[in-house]
N, C-alpha and C positions, 0 to 999 in steps of 0.2 A: 545492595539489591536494586536501588533506584537506577543506578548507572547501567545495570544489566538490561533494564527495559529500553533505555536509549540505544544501546548497542544492538539488541535483538531487533528492534524496529528498523534500525538503519540497515542491517543485513537483510531483513525482509524486503525493504525498499529496493535494494540492489537485485535481489532475486526477482522481484516483480518487474523491475526495469528490463531485465534480460528476457524474462518470460513474455511480457507483452510486446517487447521489441521483436521477438521472433514471429508474433502473430499479426502484427499491424505496423503501419508507419507512424513515426512520431509526428506530432503537430508542431513541435517547437525544436529549437536547437538542443544539443546534448546538455549544455550547461543549464538552460532554463528548465528542461525536463527534470534534471537532477535536483535543482533547487525546489521545484514544486513538489517532487517526490519526498525530499527530505522534510519539507514543511508538513506535508500531510501525515507522513508516518511518525514524525516526532510529536505531532498532536496526539496520536494514539498512545505514544509512550507516556506523555504527560497525563493523559486520562487514566492510564493504568497505574501511574504513580500516586495520583491524588484520590482516585476512587478505589474501592475495594477490588483488587484484581482477582477475578475468577476466570475459570476456563471459558464460561459462556460469554462473559464480557469481552475477553480477549478475542475469541472467535468472531463475535459479532463486529467488533471494531476492525478486525483484520479484513473481513468481507467488505464492509463499508468503505474502508480506506483503499483497498485494492480496486474496487469498482470505481470509486471516484478518481483514483490515479489513472486508470485506463481510459475513463471517459474524458478527463481533462487533457491528458498528455498524448493520447494515441487516437488514431482514427478508427474508433470502434463504436458500434451501435450499443445502446443501453442494455438490451437483452444479452448480447454477447459479453458485455463487460461484467454483468452479474454472473453469468455462467462461468466465464473464465476466472473470475475472482474466487468462486467456489472451488474450481478445479485446482487453482494454484495453491490452495490451502490443504489439499488432500495429501 
C-alpha cells in the first residue's frame, strides 16, 4: 500500500508537469523541473504514508503541492497557480 502512494504521487507529478507546461513557460531546465517536481510530490507521498491518509488530507496536500510546483517551476502568478492547482484536481 505504501509503495502505491509513491507511484500515484509520481504519476500526479507527471500530469501536473504537462498540465502546467501547456499553460506557462518553465523557469528551469527539464531535468531541474522534474527533480523539483519529484521532490515536492514525494513529500506528499511520505506525508500520506506516515499520517492517517484521508480524502481531505490527500486533496489538501495535492492542492498545496500543485500550487507550489507551479509557482516554483513555472512562470505563473500566485492566484493563477492556486486556481489551476484546483482545476488540475477536478
